Each structure stands twice: as structure tokens, then as C-alpha cells.
C-alpha positions in Angstrom: -10.1 -12.1 -28.4 -11.1 -8.4 -28.4 -14.1 -9.2 -26.2 -11.9 -10.7 -23.5 -9.9 -7.5 -23.4 -13.1 -5.4 -23.1 -14.3 -7.6 -20.2 -10.9 -7.2 -18.5 -11.0 -3.5 -19.0 -14.6 -3.4 -17.6 -13.6 -5.4 -14.6 -10.6 -3.1 -13.9 -12.7 0.1 -14.1 -15.4 -1.5 -12.0 -12.8 -2.5 -9.3 -11.4 1.0 -9.3 -14.8 2.5 -8.6 -15.7 -0.1 -6.0 -12.3 0.4 -4.3 -12.7 4.2 -4.2 -16.2 4.1 -2.7 -15.2 1.5 -0.1 -12.1 3.4 1.0 -13.9 6.7 1.3 -16.5 5.1 3.6 -13.8 3.9 6.1 -14.0 5.7 9.5 -10.9 7.5 10.7 -10.3 4.9 13.5 -9.9 2.1 10.9 -7.3 3.9 8.7 -4.3 2.6 10.7 -5.2 -1.1 10.3 -6.0 -0.4 6.7 -2.6 1.1 6.2 -1.0 -1.9 7.8 -2.8 -4.2 5.4 -1.7 -2.0 2.5 1.9 -2.2 3.7 1.7 -6.0 3.7 0.3 -6.0 0.1 3.1 -3.6 -0.9 5.7 -5.9 0.6 4.4 -8.8 -1.4 4.7 -6.7 -4.6 8.1 -5.7 -3.5 9.1 -9.4 -3.4 7.7 -9.9 -6.9 9.5 -6.9 -8.2 12.8 -8.2 -6.8 12.2 -11.5 -8.6 11.7 -9.6 -11.9 14.6 -7.3 -11.4 16.9 -10.1 -10.5 15.9 -12.5 -13.3 17.9 -12.6 -16.4 15.2 -12.3 -18.9 16.1 -9.1 -20.8 17.4 -5.7 -20.3 13.9 -4.1 -20.5 12.6 -6.6 -17.8 15.5 -5.6 -15.5 14.9 -1.9 -16.0 11.2 -2.3 -15.3 11.9 -4.5 -12.3 14.2 -1.9 -10.9 11.6 0.8 -11.3 9.1 -1.6 -9.6 11.5 -2.2 -6.7 12.0 1.5 -6.2 8.3 2.3 -6.4 7.3 -0.5 -4.0 10.0 0.4 -1.5 8.9 4.0 -1.5 5.3 2.8 -1.0 6.2 0.6 1.9 8.5 3.1 3.7 5.9 5.9 3.2 3.1 3.7 4.5 5.1 2.9 7.7 5.8 6.7 8.2 2.2 7.5 7.8 1.1 4.6 10.1 3.6 5.8 12.7 2.2 9.3 12.6 -1.4 8.1 12.9 -0.5 6.0 15.9 1.1 8.9 17.6 -2.1 10.8 17.3 -3.8 8.2 19.6 -1.1 8.3 22.3 -2.1 9.9 25.6 -0.1 12.8 27.0 2.1 11.9 29.9 0.7 12.5 33.3 2.2 15.1 35.6 3.8 14.0 38.9 1.2 14.0 41.7 -1.8 14.1 39.4 -4.9 12.3 40.6 -5.6 8.8 39.2 
């Protein structure tokens, strides 16, 4: 049984390193779509946290579910704020009246 836990820990650490190196290689123009995908994943985890918090398993499960709901909500809202800021960076300035086309 201990070898299974070692393998799971190894896969977790390896996934962390791979994820870090993949994210650092993403060009700036792709960060907005990447944030949108991250928001979708966070929304899925928010639904799972709501299920855990609303279930009547135990008091500890409800407390941990509430913490998970608060964390996932903060993550989703923060992601939308950052995505909005990034999209505003790509907007063109309004043209002045009478400017050449």
C-alpha cells in the first residue's frame, strides 16, 4: 500500500513541475484564453464544493465544504477581474472626429 502512495506523490510532484514549465512558456497573447479555461475549471470545482457543503455527512465536511466554496468563488471572481483587465489592454483607443480612415 505504501508503494501506491509513493507513486501518487511522485505523479503529483511531476504534474506540478510539468504544469509550471508549460505555463511559463505561454506567450502573452494566449493568457486571456488560458484564464478563461481556468475560470471554467474553477467553476466546476465550485459546483463540487457546493455539493460537499450542502451534504449532510458531518460537521467537518460541511466546514471544509464551506471553505472550499469560499475559495473557489474567490478564484472565479478574481479570474474574471483579471481576464477583464487583460481584455481592456487589447482595446483600441476611440478615434477622434474627422480622423482619416
